[in-house]
C-alpha positions, -999 to +999 in steps of 0.1 A: +486+191+633+507+212+608+514+238+636+526+210+658+548+195+631+562+230+623+570+235+660+589+202+663+607+209+631+618+243+643+630+229+676+652+204+657+665+231+634+674+253+663+698+227+676+715+220+643+745+238+627+731+271+613+739+266+576+724+231+575+693+244+594+688+272+568+691+248+539+665+224+555+641+252+563+644+267+529+638+234+512+607+228+535+592+262+529+602+270+493+606+235+478+640+245+464+676+240+472+693+270+489+724+281+472+747+297+498+780+292+479+770+314+450+738+332+460+721+352+432+684+360+439+672+382+468+661+352+489+695+335+487+713+367+495+691+375+525+698+340+538+735+346+533+734+379+552+715+363+581+742+337+584+772+359+579+766+395+588+734+403+606+737+408+644+730+432+672+729+464+650+702+449+628+684+437+659+684+472+674+671+487+642+644+460+639+632+467+674+601+488+669+606+507+701+644+512+700+645+522+663+624+553+671+650+565+696+678+558+672+662+577+643+652+606+665+689+610+675+698+611+638+674+639+631+644+620+617+620+628+646+594+645+625+587+612+606+582+591+638+547+580+648+538+594+683+544+568+711+516+568+737+533+543+760+556+513+762+548+483+784+569+453+796+538+432+804+502+431+793+491+437+829+506+472+827+481+483+801+453+505+816+428+512+788+413+540+809+445+560+804+445+555+766+429+577+740+398+565+722+419+553+692+453+538+692+475+509+680+490+481+701+518+459+689+549+441+701+584+452+691+599+418+686+583+403+655+557+409+628+519+408+627+499+407+660+489+444+655+458+456+674+442+485+656+417+501+679+393+527+664+370+528+694+383+515+728+347+511+740+344+482+716+378+466+722+379+431+737+408+436+762+409+400+772+414+388+737+438+417+730+460+408+760+460+371+750+473+381+715+499+404+728+511+380+756+515+352+730+535+376+708+557+387+737+566+351+745+573+340+709+609+333+701+610+350+667+646+342+662+640+305+666+607+305+646+623+316+613+660+314+620+664+352+621+691+354+648+691+392+650+657+391+667+674+375+697+689+409+706+654+424+710+640+427+745+602+421+741+580+450+749+545+463+739+542+495+720+512+517+721+512+544+695+490+569+677+465+555+651+472+568+616+439+576+600+435+585+563+397+588+568+390+558+546+380+536+575+407+511+564+443+506+573+465+531+554+485+520+524+518+505+531+547+518+510+577+494+513+609+507+497+635+482+486+668+499+493+704+490+486+730+510+505+713+544+498+699+534+464+661+529+461+652+505+434+614+502+438+585+504+462+560+477+471+525+489+478+502+468+499+464+473+496+434+456+511+456+444+538+440+423+565+471+405+577+506+394+565+491+366+544+460+384+531+469+413+510+472+425+474+505+439+462+521+457+434+555+472+427+564+506+412+598+519+402+610+553+413+593+570+384+560+554+395+559+529+366+544+496+375+568+466+375+560+431+365+573+415+397+543+398+413+530+363+408+495+363+392+476+351+424+489+380+445+486+408+419+467+440+425+457+451+390+442+485+401+463+516+394+474+533+425+480+571+424+515+583+432+514+596+468+520+633+476+556+641+484+568+609+468+602+625+462+605+632+499+596+595+506+624+584+482+649+607+498+640+595+533+641+558+523+675+564+507+690+581+538+677+554+561+693+527+540+728+541+538+753+516+552+731+486+547+736+462+518+698+457+518+669+470+539+633+475+532+621+508+545+584+509+554+567+543+552+531+557+554+518+588+537+487+603+552+474+631+531+509+642+523+525+637+557+551+610+558+555+586+587+582+560+594+569+525+599+598+501+604+631+488+589+630+452+577+662+434+569+646+400+562+613+403+544+594+370+547+625+358+566+643+355+533+617+332+517+597+357+496+571+335+479+548+360+461+574+374+436+582+359+402+617+347+393+625+379+373+619+400+404+638+378+427+668+378+404+667+416+397+664+425+433+691+400+442+715+416+417+715+449+437+728+432+469+766+433+468+782+407+491+817+418+496+832+384+503+815+365+474+816+393+448+853+400+457+861+363+451+843+364+417+863+395+406+896+384+422 
């Protein structure tokens, strides 16, 4: 029933003036009023950016297929995960032509990642159903993230990154502000987007008190090899963007680019405390609003 209500709610929001729709969605999801006139925390500022600045450029860089080409042209090819194939439709996938291990995902949203460690055990019918649903999902409408409308849905098959642990590798998500890296979010024990433990470290690898108690990971995570190189890469990839989260992997010292995320949790980050939301928000400089304050 909740899924049906959410669907109807989103259909209504999609037909409304954008600013009003965002305020209603924010109130529904977060239980708070959305301040767009004088945004301060990171959620409010991401919402402002979605409404006022994000467009085709952000869409192209969010596209998991196209961003690889863009970064390769800029000289970052050595960090890009090997692409095995790109498909327009699930029926184009021929598992016989794929290696024994691989990853399948769509380029037009988040989640719905198929990690295959042994293709002999893969349920292709279920896999195709998951991917087909993801291909046809209007991600722009679902969360009012309009830059996703510029992405032409495709299926990406790429090399499986294996750190020999038998688990998904650690996710390192760098919070960046126009070339400045403030901190890195580390995801552990990750099963899906809603089932993970997280912690934040600063650029000196000191743990930050940013996470609400129920989502905390209290274990100490070792600083990855070549961490300085990860910082440098994240900084370079964020230049020219008021805010972007740069997602990287580090497999035994080899760094891989994951994706660029301009709207983490669609600008409704729920697992961080108010201190974190305010501190991260302070690093996003909105020219129009900040200029008016200082004028």
